[in-house]
C-alpha positions in Angstrom: 163.2 69.0 329.0 163.1 71.1 325.9 161.4 70.0 322.7 163.0 71.8 319.8 160.8 73.0 316.9 161.5 75.0 313.8 160.6 78.6 314.2 158.2 80.6 312.2 156.9 84.1 312.5 154.2 83.7 315.1 151.1 85.6 315.7 150.3 87.0 319.2 147.2 87.4 321.3 146.5 90.8 322.8 143.6 91.5 325.2 143.2 95.0 323.8 144.7 97.4 321.4 146.4 99.4 324.2 150.0 98.9 325.3 150.5 95.8 327.5 150.7 96.2 331.2 153.6 95.0 333.4 151.4 92.2 334.6 150.8 91.0 331.0 154.5 91.1 330.3 155.2 88.8 333.2 153.1 86.0 331.7 153.8 84.1 328.5 151.4 85.7 325.9 150.2 84.5 322.6 152.1 86.1 319.8 151.0 89.4 318.3 149.8 89.1 314.8 150.2 91.6 312.0 147.4 94.0 311.3 144.8 92.6 308.9 141.3 93.6 307.7 139.8 90.5 309.3 137.5 91.1 312.2 135.5 88.8 314.4 132.1 87.5 313.3 130.3 89.6 315.9 131.8 92.9 314.7 131.3 91.9 311.1 127.6 91.3 311.8 127.3 94.8 313.4 129.4 96.3 310.7 131.7 98.0 313.2 135.4 98.2 313.4 137.1 95.3 315.2 140.4 95.7 317.0 141.1 92.0 316.1 142.5 91.2 319.6 142.6 87.4 320.2 141.0 85.4 321.8 138.5 88.1 322.6 138.3 91.5 320.8 137.9 94.6 322.8 134.3 95.3 321.8 133.1 91.7 322.6 135.0 91.9 325.9 133.3 95.2 326.9 129.8 93.9 325.9 130.3 90.5 327.5 129.9 88.6 324.1 131.3 85.4 322.9 134.0 86.4 320.4 134.8 84.5 317.2 138.0 86.4 316.6 140.7 84.4 314.7 144.2 85.5 313.5 145.5 84.7 310.1 148.0 82.0 309.6 151.5 83.3 309.0 153.9 82.6 306.1 156.4 80.0 307.2 160.0 81.2 307.1 161.6 77.7 306.5 160.7 74.5 304.6 160.2 72.0 307.3 161.5 68.4 307.0 158.2 66.7 307.2 157.0 68.7 304.2 159.9 67.7 302.0 159.6 64.0 303.0 156.1 63.8 301.6 155.4 61.0 304.1 151.9 60.0 303.1 149.3 60.7 300.6 146.4 62.7 301.9 148.5 65.4 303.5 146.6 68.7 303.8 149.3 71.3 304.3 146.9 74.0 305.3 145.3 71.9 308.0 148.7 70.9 309.3 149.8 74.5 309.4 146.6 75.5 311.2 147.4 72.7 313.7 151.0 73.8 314.3 150.3 77.5 314.6 146.9 77.5 316.2 145.3 74.4 317.7 148.4 72.8 319.2 149.3 76.1 321.0 146.2 75.7 323.1 147.5 72.4 324.5 150.6 73.8 326.3 151.7 76.6 328.6 154.8 77.4 326.7 154.6 77.6 322.8 158.4 77.5 322.5 158.4 74.1 324.2 155.6 72.4 322.4 155.8 68.7 321.6 152.4 68.9 319.9 153.5 71.4 317.3 156.4 70.7 314.9 157.9 67.8 316.9 154.6 65.8 316.7 154.4 66.4 312.9 157.7 64.5 312.5 155.8 61.4 313.6 153.3 61.6 310.8 155.7 59.8 308.5 155.3 56.8 310.9 151.6 57.0 311.6 148.9 57.8 309.2 146.4 57.6 312.1 148.2 60.6 313.7 148.1 62.6 310.5 144.4 62.1 310.0 143.6 62.8 313.6 145.4 66.1 313.5 143.7 67.1 310.2 140.3 66.1 311.6 140.7 68.3 314.7 142.0 71.3 312.7 139.1 71.1 310.2 136.6 71.1 313.2 138.4 73.7 315.2 138.2 76.2 312.3 134.4 75.9 312.3 134.1 76.1 316.1 133.2 72.4 316.4 129.7 72.8 314.9 126.8 70.4 315.6 127.1 69.1 312.1 130.9 68.5 311.7 132.4 69.4 308.4 132.6 66.4 305.9 136.3 66.7 305.8 136.6 66.4 309.6 134.4 63.3 309.7 136.3 61.7 306.8 139.7 62.4 308.5 138.4 61.1 311.8 137.2 57.9 310.1 140.6 57.4 308.4 142.4 58.0 311.7 140.3 55.3 313.5 140.8 52.8 310.7 144.6 53.5 310.5 145.0 53.3 314.3 143.3 49.9 314.4 145.8 48.6 311.9 148.9 50.3 313.4 148.3 49.5 317.0 149.3 45.9 316.5 152.5 46.8 314.6 155.3 46.9 317.1 157.6 49.1 315.0 155.2 52.1 315.5 156.0 54.4 318.4 153.7 54.3 321.5 154.0 58.1 321.6 152.3 58.5 318.2 149.5 56.1 319.2 148.9 57.8 322.5 148.7 61.3 321.0 146.4 59.9 318.3 144.1 58.5 321.0 144.1 61.8 322.8 143.2 63.7 319.7 140.4 61.2 318.9 139.1 61.8 322.4 139.2 65.5 321.9 137.2 65.2 318.6 134.7 63.1 320.4 134.3 65.6 323.3 133.9 68.4 320.8 130.7 66.8 319.4 127.4 68.3 320.4 126.5 65.3 322.6 127.2 66.4 326.3 126.8 62.8 327.5 129.9 61.5 325.7 133.2 62.4 327.3 135.3 59.9 325.2 135.2 57.1 327.7 136.4 54.5 325.2 139.4 56.6 324.3 140.2 57.2 328.0 140.2 53.5 328.7 142.4 52.9 325.6 144.8 55.6 326.9 144.9 53.9 330.3 145.8 50.6 328.8 148.5 52.1 326.7 150.0 54.0 329.6 149.9 50.9 331.8 151.8 49.0 329.0 154.3 51.8 328.7 155.0 51.8 332.4 155.4 48.1 332.6 157.9 48.1 329.7 161.2 47.9 331.5 163.0 49.2 328.4 161.2 52.6 329.0 162.2 54.7 331.9 160.0 57.6 333.0 163.1 59.1 334.5 165.0 59.4 331.3 162.6 59.0 328.3 161.0 62.5 327.6 158.3 61.0 325.3 157.1 58.6 328.0 157.0 61.5 330.4 155.0 63.5 328.0 152.5 60.7 327.5 152.2 60.1 331.3 151.8 63.8 331.9 149.0 64.1 329.3 147.3 61.1 330.9 147.6 62.7 334.4 145.9 65.9 333.2 143.3 63.9 331.3 142.6 61.7 334.4 142.3 64.8 336.6 139.6 66.2 334.3 137.6 63.0 333.9 138.0 60.8 337.1 134.7 62.0 338.5 133.0 61.3 335.2 133.7 57.5 335.2 131.1 55.6 337.0 132.5 53.6 340.0 130.9 50.4 338.6 133.0 50.7 335.4 136.1 48.5 335.3 138.8 51.2 335.6 141.8 49.1 334.7 144.0 51.7 336.4 147.1 50.6 338.2 147.4 53.5 340.6 150.5 52.0 342.3 152.5 52.0 339.0 151.3 55.5 338.2 152.2 56.8 341.7 155.7 55.3 341.4 156.1 56.9 337.9 155.0 60.3 339.2 157.4 60.1 342.0 160.2 59.3 339.6 159.2 62.2 337.4 159.6 64.6 340.4 159.4 68.3 339.4 160.1 67.6 335.7 158.6 70.5 333.8 155.8 69.1 331.6 155.0 71.3 328.5 151.2 70.9 329.2 151.0 72.1 332.8 154.5 72.6 334.3 155.7 70.9 337.4 152.5 69.8 339.2 152.3 66.1 338.2 151.9 65.0 341.9 149.0 67.5 342.4 147.2 66.3 339.3 147.3 62.7 340.6 146.0 63.8 344.0 143.1 65.7 342.5 142.3 62.8 340.2 142.0 60.5 343.2 139.8 63.1 344.9 137.5 63.1 341.9 137.4 59.2 341.9 136.5 59.2 345.6 133.9 61.9 345.4 132.1 60.2 342.5 132.1 57.0 344.5 130.5 58.5 347.6 128.0 60.5 345.5 126.8 57.2 343.9 127.3 55.1 347.0 127.2 57.2 350.2 127.6 54.1 352.3 131.2 53.8 351.0 132.2 57.1 352.7 135.7 56.7 354.3 136.6 59.3 356.8 140.2 58.1 356.9 140.6 58.4 353.1 139.1 61.9 353.2 141.6 62.9 355.8 144.5 61.5 353.7 143.3 63.3 350.6 142.8 66.6 352.4 146.3 66.3 354.0 147.9 65.6 350.5 146.2 68.6 349.0 147.1 71.0 351.8 150.8 69.9 352.1 151.6 69.6 348.4 154.3 72.0 347.3 156.3 72.8 344.2 159.1 75.2 343.3 157.7 77.0 340.3 159.6 80.2 339.4 156.7 81.4 337.2 154.1 83.5 339.1 151.4 82.5 336.6 151.9 78.8 337.2 151.9 79.5 340.9 148.4 81.1 340.6 147.2 78.2 338.4 148.4 75.6 340.9 146.8 77.3 343.8 143.5 77.4 341.9 143.9 73.6 341.2 144.6 72.9 344.8 141.5 74.9 345.9 139.4 73.1 343.3 140.4 69.8 344.9 139.6 71.0 348.4 136.3 72.5 347.4 135.4 69.3 345.5 136.2 67.2 348.6 134.4 69.3 351.1 131.3 69.9 348.9 131.0 66.2 348.1 131.1 65.4 351.8 128.5 68.0 352.6 126.3 66.7 349.8 126.5 63.2 351.2 125.7 64.4 354.8 122.8 66.6 353.6 119.8 65.7 355.8 121.9 63.9 358.4 122.1 65.2 362.0 125.2 67.4 362.0 126.5 70.0 364.4 125.4 73.3 362.9 128.6 74.9 364.0 130.6 72.3 362.0 128.4 72.9 358.9 128.8 76.6 359.2 132.6 76.4 359.5 132.8 74.1 356.5 130.6 76.4 354.4 132.8 79.3 355.4 135.9 77.4 354.4 134.4 76.5 351.0 133.6 80.1 350.4 137.1 81.1 351.3 138.7 78.6 349.0 136.3 79.5 346.2 137.1 83.2 346.4 140.8 82.5 346.6 140.7 80.2 343.5 138.9 82.8 341.4 141.2 85.6 342.4 144.2 83.4 341.6 142.8 82.7 338.1 142.0 86.4 337.5 145.6 87.3 338.3 146.5 85.4 335.1 145.8 87.8 332.1 143.3 86.6 329.5 146.1 86.9 327.0 148.1 84.1 328.7 148.7 80.6 327.4 147.4 79.4 330.8 143.9 80.5 329.8 143.0 77.1 328.4 143.6 75.2 331.7 141.2 77.2 333.8 137.7 76.0 333.0 137.5 73.2 335.6 138.7 75.1 338.7 136.7 78.1 337.3 133.5 76.0 337.3 134.1 74.5 340.7 135.1 77.7 342.5 132.9 80.0 340.5 129.7 78.0 341.2 130.2 78.5 344.9 130.2 82.4 344.7 127.3 84.0 346.4 125.2 87.0 345.2 127.4 89.3 347.2 130.3 88.3 345.1 128.8 89.9 342.0 132.1 91.4 340.8 133.9 88.0 341.0 130.9 86.4 339.2 131.3 89.0 336.4 134.9 88.0 336.1 134.0 84.3 335.9 131.5 85.0 333.1 134.1 87.0 331.1 136.8 84.4 331.6 134.6 81.4 330.6 133.7 83.3 327.4 137.4 84.0 326.7 138.2 80.3 327.2 135.5 79.3 324.7 136.7 81.9 322.2 140.2 80.3 322.4 139.6 76.5 322.4 136.0 76.6 320.9 135.0 73.5 322.7 131.2 73.2 323.2 131.7 71.9 326.7 132.7 75.4 327.8 129.4 76.8 326.5 127.6 74.2 328.5 129.7 75.0 331.6 128.7 78.7 331.2 125.0 77.6 331.1 125.6 75.3 334.1 127.2 78.0 336.3 124.3 80.4 335.5 121.8 77.8 336.7 123.8 77.1 339.9 123.9 80.8 340.7 120.2 81.2 340.1 119.5 78.2 342.5 121.9 79.6 345.1 120.3 83.1 344.9 116.8 81.4 345.3 118.0 79.7 348.5 118.5 76.3 347.0 122.3 75.9 346.6 123.5 72.9 344.7 126.9 71.2 344.1 127.7 71.4 340.4 128.7 67.7 339.9 125.4 66.0 341.0 123.5 68.9 339.3 125.4 68.1 336.0 124.8 64.4 336.4 121.1 64.9 336.9 121.0 66.7 333.6 122.7 63.6 332.1 125.7 65.7 331.1 129.3 64.5 331.3 131.4 67.6 330.6 135.1 67.1 330.1 136.7 70.5 330.9 140.3 71.6 330.8 
């Protein structure tokens, strides 16, 4: 499904000032931007010339630094309909432009098929909540989501919540606008400096809305692209957060309805992640199960483990894009590592055949190395960069000291991801993986999920 949007002269990301390689040309890159005199904050501090590559300039990449490079916004070539409509007071054109050109592009794998850019702006005439949520995220993203959020971002977030409460009960408003607003409010919550808050209330609200949409017989996930977009957003969100929700929490999740809807979607190409809806659901179920047995080891279910393992190993898709193929294999390996490592953590201290333990550890290492290599085959200039942090943490944390080259690549990739989406969770993930490597090298390896929970962190990555 294609979501048309008005074109403007885009900027582009380049990983260096040199000519692109054939590998980079095979992946969808960020748009190249015109030369400017703006450099990243790190180069400005050192008073050295910056090549202004985005998301990481060449100097920061070589020195292993976090880069604050940012391209200029372009001049739009057309007057868009939502500007001429003047739908609401309180419209901040600069923040909306920043959203359309910058922030929204990090939410998809294909900028030319982006329902979060121009298409979503058409809904602001119907929903003030959506307008203010977009402007709040843009205002925060510009400042790298600081500990003390800008006054404008806080004010816009407050207006968004107030408007959403009022609009949610008005039937004439579109569920799509409501769902995207809830997603953006969750993103702004996750972007706060509190690592304990993963936006649980927003996740539960999204679950209720998705359940309502799937039960509405007037909406068909087979034919309605907006319902498919919302379901796909939720599937990705659920995959990234299922292991964060405590098993004792009322989940309110109708897995049967969602499974049926995913089956109906088939290989429909979602603008956020492509054609791996079924894989996302499997991994989300793995996360739910693993969190359950970590909290309640007595609930371990060998049959359920075997089913999840079989679902992961047999899942297939026909993606013509090599970059998505690498991303999907990394996701699959993430799910397998998660399942095996959770099982090993639960069985720690139990009498187990040492040959079985050794075989499983070897398999985890194999999947970890494969996952990292798949991710590294995707250039740092690709739009797929923003979807790598979760498998990168799971696989990267399993690398041994002998994998120092892969470890260096993981460090560099996590820094590039943070430079792109600016979410504090990626900085904490970087800290977490360094701690796990230190523990492993000291002869005390640990699984990243219980290690994170012991720190009372709930990192929403991806």
